[in-house]
N, C-alpha and C positions, 0 to 999 in steps of 0.2 A: 420931449422929442429932441433928438439931436441928429447930426449929420448922417450917422450910419444906422438909423432905425430907432424904434421905440424900445426902451428898456423899462420893463415894469418892475423888476426887482433884481437886486444883485449888482455886480460890477462887471462892466464890459471893458476889456483891455484892447486898445487899438494901437498897433505898432506901425510906424512908418520906417521902412528900411531903405538903406542905400542900395544901389544897383549891385554891388559886389557882395551883398549879404543874403543872397537868394536861398542859401541852405536853411535859413531860419523860417522859410515858408513851408518846409516839409513837415508833415504832421509827426513823423517819427522823431525828427530832431527836436521838435517842441516837446514831445512826450518825454524824451530823454532829459531835457533841461528841467521840466517840471518835477520829474522823479528825483533828480539830483538835488534841487534846491527847495522843493515844497512838498515832499512826500508826506510829511506829517502835519501839514497845516490843518487846523481844525475846521476849515470850511471846504466844501466840495469844489473841485476844479474839474470842469468838463472841457473836453477838447473835441472839435469836429474832425473826426478821422476819415480818411479816404480809404475805401476798400476796392481793390481791383480784382476782377475775375475774368480769366481768359478761357475761351472755348474755341475749339476748331470747328469750322463749318465747311461743308463742301459746296462749291459753286460750280454749276454746270453751265458752260457756255456752248453755243451752237457749234457742232462739228469738232469739238475738242474734248479731251479727257477731263474728268472732274478735277477741279483744282481745290486744294485745301487752303483756307485762309483763317486767320485768327480774328476773333471778335472779342474786343475788350469791353467789359461792362464796368462802369465806375459808379459806385454808390457812396453815400456819405451818411454817417451816423454820429451822434454825440456819445462820447465815452467818458465815464468817470475815471480820472487818472489817479488821484490820491485816495486809494481805497483803505490804506493803512491808518489806523487810529493811534494817537500817541498814548501807548499803554502806561508809560511812566508817570502820567498825570493822574492815574487812578490808583486806588489802594490795591495792594497785592492780592488781597482776598477777593477782590472783584474781577480779577483777570482769569478767564477760563483757560484750560489747557490748549484748546484749539486756537484761541487768540494769541497765546504765547508762541505756539508752533508756527503760526502764520508770520508773526513778527520775526522769528528766528530765520525762517526761510527767506524772507525779504532782505534782511540785513546781511545774511551770510551768503546769499545766492546759492544756497545748498537746498535742493528740492527734496532731499530725504528728511525724514523726521529726526529731530534731535535725540541724542542718546539718553540724557537724563536732565532733570530739572533740579 
């Protein structure tokens, strides 16, 4: 047991940030950093992502016209960030066409299929 909860297996990273570094608390910024520096790490990296959903609701108050307000629902879920496997560590015969195409799309940021292998 340690200060921030029980860890049964794995590694928990806890960062203490200065006041002017609040951008690193945003899950999208953390995801960007993980993808930039650890996309092909052989161990899974999960990040707790925040999901916001907005919906309009009508509120009727006495003797007034209905008023529309926005209701924001926030939910959290753990998301696997580094889904790509380091294919270059495997023999070429063991890499499927689908795995190669996925790696190509990730590295090139081109979501179309590659022309030839």
